[in-house]
BALOBA-1460 file (C-alpha; in Angstrom, 3 decimals):
// residues 323
<rec num="1" residu="m" x="10.880" y="13.613" z="-21.855"/>
<rec num="2" residu="s" x="7.423" y="12.861" z="-22.534"/>
<rec num="3" residu="t" x="4.684" y="15.465" z="-22.434"/>
<rec num="4" residu="q" x="1.863" y="13.067" z="-21.830"/>
<rec num="5" residu="n" x="-1.496" y="14.662" z="-21.990"/>
<rec num="6" residu="p" x="-3.957" y="13.255" z="-19.302"/>
<rec num="7" residu="q" x="-6.780" y="13.739" z="-21.690"/>
<rec num="8" residu="t" x="-5.302" y="11.509" z="-24.473"/>
<rec num="9" residu="p" x="-7.657" y="8.650" z="-25.694"/>
<rec num="10" residu="a" x="-5.323" y="6.118" z="-23.986"/>
<rec num="11" residu="a" x="-5.839" y="7.666" z="-20.596"/>
<rec num="12" residu="i" x="-9.652" y="7.291" z="-21.025"/>
<rec num="13" residu="h" x="-9.391" y="3.542" z="-21.076"/>
<rec num="14" residu="p" x="-7.614" y="2.530" z="-17.761"/>
<rec num="15" residu="t" x="-7.960" y="-1.284" z="-17.715"/>
<rec num="16" residu="a" x="-5.755" y="-2.246" z="-20.794"/>
<rec num="17" residu="g" x="-3.072" y="-4.437" z="-19.455"/>
<rec num="18" residu="h" x="-2.939" y="-2.596" z="-16.153"/>
<rec num="19" residu="q" x="-0.459" y="-0.170" z="-17.660"/>
<rec num="20" residu="p" x="0.013" y="2.685" z="-15.099"/>
<rec num="21" residu="d" x="0.436" y="5.252" z="-17.771"/>
<rec num="22" residu="t" x="-3.027" y="4.748" z="-19.133"/>
<rec num="23" residu="y" x="-5.027" y="5.400" z="-16.086"/>
<rec num="24" residu="p" x="-6.858" y="8.898" z="-16.059"/>
<rec num="25" residu="r" x="-5.797" y="9.404" z="-12.447"/>
<rec num="26" residu="r" x="-2.055" y="8.905" z="-11.891"/>
<rec num="27" residu="i" x="-0.780" y="9.584" z="-8.348"/>
<rec num="28" residu="l" x="2.772" y="9.875" z="-7.180"/>
<rec num="29" residu="l" x="2.871" y="9.362" z="-3.247"/>
<rec num="30" residu="a" x="6.167" y="9.953" z="-1.562"/>
<rec num="31" residu="v" x="7.533" y="10.449" z="1.990"/>
<rec num="32" residu="s" x="10.142" y="12.944" z="2.956"/>
<rec num="33" residu="g" x="12.012" y="14.409" z="5.826"/>
<rec num="34" residu="l" x="14.155" y="17.463" z="5.389"/>
<rec num="35" residu="s" x="14.942" y="16.651" z="1.734"/>
<rec num="36" residu="p" x="11.955" y="17.657" z="-0.441"/>
<rec num="37" residu="q" x="14.121" y="17.040" z="-3.552"/>
<rec num="38" residu="i" x="12.595" y="13.650" z="-3.754"/>
<rec num="39" residu="v" x="9.482" y="15.048" z="-5.180"/>
<rec num="40" residu="t" x="11.208" y="16.707" z="-8.161"/>
<rec num="41" residu="e" x="13.794" y="13.885" z="-8.638"/>
<rec num="42" residu="t" x="11.171" y="11.269" z="-8.882"/>
<rec num="43" residu="i" x="8.794" y="13.339" z="-11.166"/>
<rec num="44" residu="y" x="11.809" y="13.572" z="-13.563"/>
<rec num="45" residu="a" x="12.658" y="10.048" z="-13.294"/>
<rec num="46" residu="l" x="9.153" y="8.832" z="-13.966"/>
<rec num="47" residu="a" x="8.637" y="11.155" z="-16.982"/>
<rec num="48" residu="a" x="12.046" y="10.463" z="-18.292"/>
<rec num="49" residu="q" x="11.432" y="6.594" z="-18.679"/>
<rec num="50" residu="p" x="11.987" y="5.592" z="-22.244"/>
<rec num="51" residu="d" x="9.070" y="3.032" z="-22.177"/>
<rec num="52" residu="a" x="5.713" y="4.119" z="-21.063"/>
<rec num="53" residu="p" x="6.543" y="7.300" z="-19.251"/>
<rec num="54" residu="f" x="4.444" y="7.970" z="-16.085"/>
<rec num="55" residu="v" x="3.438" y="11.625" z="-15.708"/>
<rec num="56" residu="p" x="1.466" y="11.985" z="-12.575"/>
<rec num="57" residu="t" x="-1.836" y="14.077" z="-12.568"/>
<rec num="58" residu="e" x="-1.252" y="14.727" z="-8.965"/>
<rec num="59" residu="v" x="1.439" y="14.443" z="-6.295"/>
<rec num="60" residu="h" x="1.004" y="13.875" z="-2.742"/>
<rec num="61" residu="l" x="3.819" y="14.018" z="-0.019"/>
<rec num="62" residu="i" x="3.717" y="12.741" z="3.602"/>
<rec num="63" residu="t" x="6.146" y="14.445" z="5.916"/>
<rec num="64" residu="t" x="6.726" y="16.059" z="9.309"/>
<rec num="65" residu="r" x="5.895" y="19.675" z="10.200"/>
<rec num="66" residu="e" x="9.394" y="20.891" z="9.254"/>
<rec num="67" residu="g" x="9.423" y="18.737" z="6.161"/>
<rec num="68" residu="a" x="6.031" y="20.382" z="5.109"/>
<rec num="69" residu="n" x="7.589" y="23.766" z="5.576"/>
<rec num="70" residu="r" x="10.744" y="22.917" z="3.521"/>
<rec num="71" residu="a" x="8.592" y="21.329" z="0.796"/>
<rec num="72" residu="e" x="6.385" y="24.522" z="0.542"/>
<rec num="73" residu="l" x="9.312" y="26.877" z="0.379"/>
<rec num="74" residu="s" x="11.641" y="24.945" z="-1.954"/>
<rec num="75" residu="l" x="9.005" y="23.381" z="-4.169"/>
<rec num="76" residu="l" x="6.077" y="25.732" z="-4.311"/>
<rec num="77" residu="s" x="7.033" y="29.212" z="-3.307"/>
<rec num="78" residu="d" x="7.288" y="32.012" z="-5.704"/>
<rec num="79" residu="t" x="11.097" y="32.580" z="-4.891"/>
<rec num="80" residu="l" x="12.262" y="29.059" z="-5.460"/>
<rec num="81" residu="g" x="9.262" y="26.917" z="-6.824"/>
<rec num="82" residu="w" x="11.469" y="23.986" z="-8.103"/>
<rec num="83" residu="f" x="8.269" y="22.048" z="-8.743"/>
<rec num="84" residu="h" x="6.951" y="24.665" z="-11.134"/>
<rec num="85" residu="k" x="10.378" y="25.071" z="-12.701"/>
<rec num="86" residu="l" x="10.491" y="21.344" z="-13.408"/>
<rec num="87" residu="c" x="7.021" y="21.288" z="-15.153"/>
<rec num="88" residu="s" x="8.018" y="24.354" z="-17.174"/>
<rec num="89" residu="d" x="11.555" y="23.095" z="-18.104"/>
<rec num="90" residu="y" x="10.304" y="19.685" z="-19.356"/>
<rec num="91" residu="h" x="6.793" y="20.874" z="-20.497"/>
<rec num="92" residu="l" x="4.902" y="18.657" z="-18.154"/>
<rec num="93" residu="p" x="1.373" y="19.626" z="-18.072"/>
<rec num="94" residu="g" x="-1.522" y="18.829" z="-15.725"/>
<rec num="95" residu="i" x="0.337" y="17.905" z="-12.534"/>
<rec num="96" residu="t" x="-1.518" y="19.111" z="-9.560"/>
<rec num="97" residu="f" x="0.603" y="19.819" z="-6.431"/>
<rec num="98" residu="t" x="-0.400" y="22.324" z="-3.882"/>
<rec num="99" residu="r" x="0.004" y="22.925" z="-0.128"/>
<rec num="100" residu="k" x="-3.161" y="20.866" z="0.264"/>
<rec num="101" residu="h" x="-1.274" y="17.789" z="-1.199"/>
<rec num="102" residu="i" x="1.455" y="18.017" z="1.644"/>
<rec num="103" residu="h" x="0.170" y="15.684" z="4.418"/>
<rec num="104" residu="i" x="1.624" y="16.279" z="7.831"/>
<rec num="105" residu="m" x="1.656" y="13.064" z="9.872"/>
<rec num="106" residu="r" x="-0.420" y="13.105" z="13.033"/>
<rec num="107" residu="d" x="0.398" y="11.727" z="16.468"/>
<rec num="108" residu="a" x="-2.065" y="9.994" z="18.801"/>
<rec num="109" residu="s" x="-3.226" y="13.382" z="19.995"/>
<rec num="110" residu="e" x="-3.898" y="14.416" z="16.392"/>
<rec num="111" residu="r" x="-1.124" y="16.934" z="16.591"/>
<rec num="112" residu="g" x="1.339" y="17.468" z="13.622"/>
<rec num="113" residu="m" x="4.560" y="15.347" z="14.082"/>
<rec num="114" residu="d" x="7.949" y="16.970" z="14.316"/>
<rec num="115" residu="d" x="9.683" y="13.653" z="14.127"/>
<rec num="116" residu="i" x="9.218" y="9.819" z="14.965"/>
<rec num="117" residu="r" x="10.884" y="9.400" z="18.190"/>
<rec num="118" residu="s" x="8.718" y="7.108" z="20.463"/>
<rec num="119" residu="i" x="6.913" y="3.893" z="19.875"/>
<rec num="120" residu="e" x="3.765" y="5.816" z="19.905"/>
<rec num="121" residu="d" x="4.961" y="7.986" z="17.047"/>
<rec num="122" residu="n" x="5.831" y="4.942" z="15.060"/>
<rec num="123" residu="r" x="2.527" y="3.603" z="15.642"/>
<rec num="124" residu="a" x="0.702" y="6.755" z="14.729"/>
<rec num="125" residu="a" x="2.986" y="7.273" z="11.621"/>
<rec num="126" residu="a" x="2.288" y="3.599" z="10.365"/>
<rec num="127" residu="d" x="-1.496" y="4.216" z="10.780"/>
<rec num="128" residu="f" x="-1.435" y="7.549" z="9.020"/>
<rec num="129" residu="i" x="0.509" y="6.334" z="6.094"/>
<rec num="130" residu="t" x="-1.483" y="3.127" z="5.740"/>
<rec num="131" residu="q" x="-4.648" y="5.100" z="5.702"/>
<rec num="132" residu="k" x="-3.405" y="7.382" z="2.789"/>
<rec num="133" residu="v" x="-2.477" y="4.254" z="0.683"/>
<rec num="134" residu="r" x="-5.892" y="2.692" z="1.490"/>
<rec num="135" residu="e" x="-7.565" y="5.989" z="0.541"/>
<rec num="136" residu="f" x="-5.907" y="6.096" z="-2.878"/>
<rec num="137" residu="s" x="-5.873" y="2.538" z="-3.761"/>
<rec num="138" residu="a" x="-9.680" y="2.516" z="-3.245"/>
<rec num="139" residu="d" x="-10.135" y="4.475" z="-6.490"/>
<rec num="140" residu="p" x="-10.207" y="1.959" z="-9.558"/>
<rec num="141" residu="n" x="-9.489" y="4.671" z="-12.046"/>
<rec num="142" residu="c" x="-6.200" y="5.409" z="-10.205"/>
<rec num="143" residu="a" x="-2.663" y="4.262" z="-10.728"/>
<rec num="144" residu="l" x="-0.637" y="4.703" z="-7.629"/>
<rec num="145" residu="h" x="3.168" y="5.244" z="-7.700"/>
<rec num="146" residu="v" x="4.923" y="4.973" z="-4.437"/>
<rec num="147" residu="s" x="8.448" y="6.328" z="-3.686"/>
<rec num="148" residu="i" x="10.166" y="5.236" z="-0.547"/>
<rec num="149" residu="a" x="13.342" y="7.259" z="-1.267"/>
<rec num="150" residu="g" x="12.776" y="9.997" z="1.162"/>
<rec num="151" residu="g" x="12.004" y="10.445" z="4.913"/>
<rec num="152" residu="r" x="13.154" y="8.146" z="7.769"/>
<rec num="153" residu="k" x="13.744" y="4.577" z="7.128"/>
<rec num="154" residu="t" x="10.637" y="3.712" z="9.244"/>
<rec num="155" residu="m" x="8.545" y="5.969" z="6.971"/>
<rec num="156" residu="g" x="9.764" y="4.272" z="3.693"/>
<rec num="157" residu="f" x="9.294" y="0.860" z="5.298"/>
<rec num="158" residu="y" x="5.643" y="1.606" z="6.386"/>
<rec num="159" residu="l" x="4.903" y="3.099" z="2.911"/>
<rec num="160" residu="g" x="6.284" y="0.109" z="1.182"/>
<rec num="161" residu="y" x="4.523" y="-2.275" z="3.449"/>
<rec num="162" residu="a" x="1.193" y="-0.372" z="3.150"/>
<rec num="163" residu="l" x="1.386" y="-0.722" z="-0.727"/>
<rec num="164" residu="s" x="2.098" y="-4.533" z="-0.295"/>
<rec num="165" residu="l" x="-1.046" y="-4.735" z="1.810"/>
<rec num="166" residu="y" x="-3.299" y="-2.721" z="-0.645"/>
<rec num="167" residu="g" x="-1.491" y="-2.403" z="-3.836"/>
<rec num="168" residu="r" x="-3.190" y="-3.491" z="-7.195"/>
<rec num="169" residu="p" x="-1.734" y="-4.716" z="-10.543"/>
<rec num="170" residu="q" x="-1.456" y="-1.036" z="-11.796"/>
<rec num="171" residu="d" x="0.459" y="0.213" z="-8.646"/>
<rec num="172" residu="r" x="4.179" y="0.442" z="-8.570"/>
<rec num="173" residu="l" x="6.942" y="0.999" z="-5.916"/>
<rec num="174" residu="s" x="10.241" y="2.648" z="-6.531"/>
<rec num="175" residu="h" x="13.391" y="4.404" z="-5.232"/>
<rec num="176" residu="v" x="15.411" y="7.045" z="-7.069"/>
<rec num="177" residu="l" x="19.058" y="6.898" z="-7.433"/>
<rec num="178" residu="v" x="21.122" y="10.224" z="-7.955"/>
<rec num="179" residu="s" x="24.488" y="10.166" z="-9.357"/>
<rec num="180" residu="e" x="27.616" y="11.631" z="-7.472"/>
<rec num="181" residu="p" x="28.360" y="14.351" z="-6.478"/>
<rec num="182" residu="f" x="24.762" y="15.566" z="-6.525"/>
<rec num="183" residu="e" x="23.162" y="12.915" z="-4.100"/>
<rec num="184" residu="n" x="23.718" y="14.807" z="-1.026"/>
<rec num="185" residu="s" x="23.357" y="18.370" z="-2.377"/>
<rec num="186" residu="m" x="20.696" y="20.541" z="-0.949"/>
<rec num="187" residu="d" x="20.629" y="22.712" z="-3.906"/>
<rec num="188" residu="f" x="19.994" y="19.979" z="-6.503"/>
<rec num="189" residu="f" x="16.454" y="19.300" z="-7.426"/>
<rec num="190" residu="y" x="16.582" y="17.665" z="-11.079"/>
<rec num="191" residu="p" x="18.941" y="17.489" z="-13.954"/>
<rec num="192" residu="t" x="18.267" y="20.836" z="-15.811"/>
<rec num="193" residu="p" x="18.025" y="20.922" z="-19.530"/>
<rec num="194" residu="y" x="20.472" y="23.896" z="-19.342"/>
<rec num="195" residu="s" x="23.593" y="24.699" z="-17.471"/>
<rec num="196" residu="r" x="23.183" y="25.385" z="-13.881"/>
<rec num="197" residu="v" x="26.344" y="25.439" z="-11.577"/>
<rec num="198" residu="l" x="25.957" y="24.258" z="-8.142"/>
<rec num="199" residu="t" x="28.275" y="24.713" z="-5.109"/>
<rec num="200" residu="l" x="28.524" y="21.414" z="-3.183"/>
<rec num="201" residu="r" x="29.095" y="20.684" z="0.410"/>
<rec num="202" residu="d" x="32.872" y="20.410" z="-0.175"/>
<rec num="203" residu="n" x="32.877" y="23.699" z="-2.020"/>
<rec num="204" residu="k" x="33.462" y="21.848" z="-5.295"/>
<rec num="205" residu="l" x="31.437" y="23.027" z="-8.433"/>
<rec num="206" residu="a" x="29.202" y="20.791" z="-10.593"/>
<rec num="207" residu="d" x="26.777" y="21.511" z="-13.381"/>
<rec num="208" residu="a" x="23.121" y="19.978" z="-12.738"/>
<rec num="209" residu="v" x="22.819" y="19.365" z="-16.472"/>
<rec num="210" residu="m" x="25.326" y="16.475" z="-16.006"/>
<rec num="211" residu="a" x="23.402" y="14.825" z="-13.236"/>
<rec num="212" residu="e" x="21.694" y="11.307" z="-13.707"/>
<rec num="213" residu="v" x="18.761" y="10.218" z="-11.939"/>
<rec num="214" residu="t" x="17.745" y="6.637" z="-12.193"/>
<rec num="215" residu="l" x="14.527" y="5.092" z="-11.199"/>
<rec num="216" residu="a" x="14.765" y="1.680" z="-9.366"/>
<rec num="217" residu="e" x="11.545" y="-0.106" z="-9.533"/>
<rec num="218" residu="i" x="10.974" y="-2.484" z="-6.541"/>
<rec num="219" residu="p" x="8.731" y="-5.623" z="-6.975"/>
<rec num="220" residu="f" x="6.346" y="-6.189" z="-4.190"/>
<rec num="221" residu="v" x="3.853" y="-9.003" z="-3.250"/>
<rec num="222" residu="s" x="0.397" y="-7.804" z="-3.008"/>
<rec num="223" residu="l" x="-1.682" y="-9.024" z="-0.228"/>
<rec num="224" residu="r" x="-4.808" y="-7.184" z="-1.068"/>
<rec num="225" residu="h" x="-6.757" y="-10.248" z="-2.258"/>
<rec num="226" residu="g" x="-6.582" y="-11.692" z="1.151"/>
<rec num="227" residu="l" x="-7.890" y="-8.774" z="3.148"/>
<rec num="228" residu="p" x="-11.404" y="-8.657" z="4.512"/>
<rec num="229" residu="a" x="-13.697" y="-6.115" z="2.635"/>
<rec num="230" residu="k" x="-14.223" y="-4.020" z="5.621"/>
<rec num="231" residu="l" x="-10.477" y="-3.332" z="5.754"/>
<rec num="232" residu="l" x="-10.301" y="-2.207" z="2.267"/>
<rec num="233" residu="s" x="-12.825" y="0.566" z="2.814"/>
<rec num="234" residu="g" x="-12.650" y="1.170" z="6.548"/>
<rec num="235" residu="h" x="-10.342" y="2.805" z="8.995"/>
<rec num="236" residu="a" x="-8.268" y="-0.149" z="10.396"/>
<rec num="237" residu="s" x="-5.010" y="0.548" z="11.939"/>
<rec num="238" residu="f" x="-1.594" y="-0.761" z="10.453"/>
<rec num="239" residu="n" x="-1.468" y="-3.487" z="13.041"/>
<rec num="240" residu="e" x="-5.011" y="-4.617" z="12.514"/>
<rec num="241" residu="t" x="-4.461" y="-4.718" z="8.639"/>
<rec num="242" residu="v" x="-1.287" y="-6.823" z="9.197"/>
<rec num="243" residu="i" x="-2.991" y="-9.227" z="11.538"/>
<rec num="244" residu="a" x="-5.842" y="-9.761" z="9.049"/>
<rec num="245" residu="a" x="-3.124" y="-10.286" z="6.159"/>
<rec num="246" residu="q" x="-1.353" y="-12.761" z="8.267"/>
<rec num="247" residu="a" x="-4.578" y="-14.589" z="9.016"/>
<rec num="248" residu="a" x="-5.589" y="-14.810" z="5.348"/>
<rec num="249" residu="m" x="-2.005" y="-16.242" z="4.437"/>
<rec num="250" residu="a" x="-1.804" y="-18.668" z="7.162"/>
<rec num="251" residu="a" x="-2.420" y="-22.469" z="6.727"/>
<rec num="252" residu="p" x="-6.150" y="-23.272" z="6.895"/>
<rec num="253" residu="e" x="-7.220" y="-24.782" z="10.207"/>
<rec num="254" residu="l" x="-10.444" y="-26.147" z="11.501"/>
<rec num="255" residu="v" x="-11.048" y="-27.124" z="15.156"/>
<rec num="256" residu="i" x="-14.240" y="-28.755" z="16.172"/>
<rec num="257" residu="d" x="-15.217" y="-28.608" z="19.784"/>
<rec num="258" residu="l" x="-17.969" y="-31.262" z="20.435"/>
<rec num="259" residu="a" x="-18.097" y="-30.302" z="24.089"/>
<rec num="260" residu="r" x="-18.887" y="-26.805" z="23.488"/>
<rec num="261" residu="r" x="-20.906" y="-27.392" z="20.256"/>
<rec num="262" residu="s" x="-18.632" y="-24.794" z="18.337"/>
<rec num="263" residu="i" x="-16.049" y="-24.779" z="15.691"/>
<rec num="264" residu="r" x="-13.058" y="-22.292" z="15.141"/>
<rec num="265" residu="a" x="-11.746" y="-21.367" z="11.637"/>
<rec num="266" residu="g" x="-9.635" y="-18.596" z="10.650"/>
<rec num="267" residu="g" x="-9.406" y="-17.472" z="14.289"/>
<rec num="268" residu="i" x="-13.161" y="-17.091" z="14.649"/>
<rec num="269" residu="t" x="-15.313" y="-19.231" z="16.803"/>
<rec num="270" residu="v" x="-18.822" y="-20.105" z="15.757"/>
<rec num="271" residu="e" x="-21.484" y="-22.105" z="17.642"/>
<rec num="272" residu="l" x="-23.360" y="-24.857" z="15.517"/>
<rec num="273" residu="p" x="-26.690" y="-26.761" z="16.203"/>
<rec num="274" residu="p" x="-26.068" y="-30.372" z="17.021"/>
<rec num="275" residu="a" x="-27.097" y="-31.641" z="13.543"/>
<rec num="276" residu="e" x="-24.841" y="-29.477" z="11.644"/>
<rec num="277" residu="l" x="-21.982" y="-29.991" z="14.037"/>
<rec num="278" residu="a" x="-22.259" y="-33.748" z="13.766"/>
<rec num="279" residu="l" x="-22.213" y="-33.551" z="9.952"/>
<rec num="280" residu="l" x="-19.114" y="-31.384" z="10.016"/>
<rec num="281" residu="a" x="-17.500" y="-33.754" z="12.295"/>
<rec num="282" residu="v" x="-18.202" y="-36.778" z="9.964"/>
<rec num="283" residu="f" x="-16.732" y="-34.968" z="7.007"/>
<rec num="284" residu="a" x="-13.693" y="-33.788" z="9.185"/>
<rec num="285" residu="r" x="-12.958" y="-37.336" z="10.461"/>
<rec num="286" residu="r" x="-13.163" y="-38.786" z="6.933"/>
<rec num="287" residu="t" x="-10.649" y="-36.195" z="5.704"/>
<rec num="288" residu="v" x="-8.085" y="-36.825" z="8.600"/>
<rec num="289" residu="a" x="-8.430" y="-40.562" z="7.853"/>
<rec num="290" residu="g" x="-7.914" y="-40.089" z="4.183"/>
<rec num="291" residu="e" x="-11.196" y="-41.793" z="3.261"/>
<rec num="292" residu="p" x="-13.064" y="-41.044" z="-0.090"/>
<rec num="293" residu="a" x="-15.926" y="-38.664" z="-0.418"/>
<rec num="294" residu="l" x="-19.388" y="-39.844" z="0.619"/>
<rec num="295" residu="a" x="-22.575" y="-40.188" z="-1.526"/>
<rec num="296" residu="a" x="-25.447" y="-38.074" z="-0.515"/>
<rec num="297" residu="p" x="-28.206" y="-39.943" z="1.392"/>
<rec num="298" residu="p" x="-31.361" y="-40.487" z="-0.485"/>
<rec num="299" residu="k" x="-33.811" y="-37.477" z="-0.365"/>
<rec num="300" residu="g" x="-36.827" y="-38.022" z="2.072"/>
<rec num="301" residu="g" x="-35.581" y="-41.578" z="3.036"/>
<rec num="302" residu="t" x="-33.253" y="-43.137" z="5.616"/>
<rec num="303" residu="d" x="-29.613" y="-44.375" z="5.104"/>
<rec num="304" residu="a" x="-28.288" y="-46.893" z="7.510"/>
<rec num="305" residu="a" x="-24.748" y="-45.996" z="6.696"/>
<rec num="306" residu="w" x="-25.266" y="-42.441" z="7.419"/>
<rec num="307" residu="a" x="-27.163" y="-43.313" z="10.581"/>
<rec num="308" residu="h" x="-24.219" y="-45.418" z="11.699"/>
<rec num="309" residu="r" x="-21.715" y="-42.452" z="11.073"/>
<rec num="310" residu="f" x="-23.838" y="-40.097" z="13.150"/>
<rec num="311" residu="a" x="-23.954" y="-42.594" z="15.821"/>
<rec num="312" residu="r" x="-20.240" y="-42.630" z="16.147"/>
<rec num="313" residu="i" x="-20.126" y="-38.988" z="16.958"/>
<rec num="314" residu="p" x="-20.016" y="-38.658" z="20.870"/>
<rec num="315" residu="r" x="-22.755" y="-36.703" z="22.482"/>
<rec num="316" residu="h" x="-21.555" y="-34.069" z="25.011"/>
<rec num="317" residu="r" x="-23.514" y="-32.093" z="27.434"/>
<rec num="318" residu="r" x="-23.068" y="-28.286" z="27.120"/>
<rec num="319" residu="p" x="-20.584" y="-27.039" z="29.874"/>
<rec num="320" residu="a" x="-22.148" y="-25.478" z="32.909"/>
<rec num="321" residu="g" x="-23.216" y="-21.833" z="32.128"/>
<rec num="322" residu="g" x="-23.645" y="-22.520" z="28.449"/>
<rec num="323" residu="h" x="-26.791" y="-21.479" z="26.625"/>
C-alpha cells in the first residue's frame, strides 16, 4: 500500500491531467448510517489501488445522530479507534479526521436528524448533502472522492446526484465491495496486515487478513458547466439546483410576444423596446423559414429592403395595464 506524502512535489502541481492523487487537498466524502466501517474500508481501498493510489488528506462523513455516535466510538475513540489503527497499520500519514469532520444532517428546524422518515426529512437531507458537495467542490485545489456505499439508499442517491451536479474532472464517485463472509460483520473494518480472527454473526470464525475490499468506481455525467454562477457559490436547495440544471440541458426555446413587447428564453421573460423587438422578430422569422443570413444595412444610410422587413412586423398596442 502506498504511503503517499501530501507534500511531495507532485502534490504541489494539481492541474496535471486532472489526476486526483496530484492535488494538494484530497477529500474523501462518505455517507453512513449504522455502519461506520465504510470509512476505513474506503480509505483502505483507495490507498491500495495499484495505479495512482488516492490517500486522502482529510475525511468527511455525513450521517445521523446515532451514526455520528457510532463513528466516534468505533473509529476515533481510544478504546477502538479503527481509523487510527488503519493509518498505523499501513503507514498512511497526514489524514485528518476528527469529530469536527463528522457532519450530522439537520432537519427543517435545524435539529440533528435521527433518521430519514418523512418527505420533509428527505428534502432536508438532500439540501444538507448538496451543500457539502458544493462547498468542497468550490476549492480548485481540491480533488473530491465521494463514496455512496454507506447510509440509506436515499443518502447515497443524493450524494451521487450532488456530485453529478457539481463534480469536476478531478472528482470521483465510487462504491466499495467487501468479500464474504466479512460484508455484514460489525467487527470488520479493513483487511489487517496481520492475523485477526473475527466471530461472525453465524458464530463462524474468519481471519480479517483474508478479506478483500474492492473499489468500484462509478462514472458520472457532470452538469456543473450548465449551472448559473450564483448556484456554484450560493446556498440553493437541491430542488433549485436540479431545476437550474434541467433548464440548462433543455432544448433552446425563444418565444416572441409582440403584443406584450417581450421575449421568453430559458424560462426568463424580458421586455424589449419596439425597435429591438422588431429586429429580433425579423431574425426569428427568417430562421424559421430557413432563409439565409442578412447583410448588415449601410451605416448612416437607409436600406429599402430592411425597411420592408420591419414594415412586415405587426404593430400591437400594449395590453391594458401595461407600462
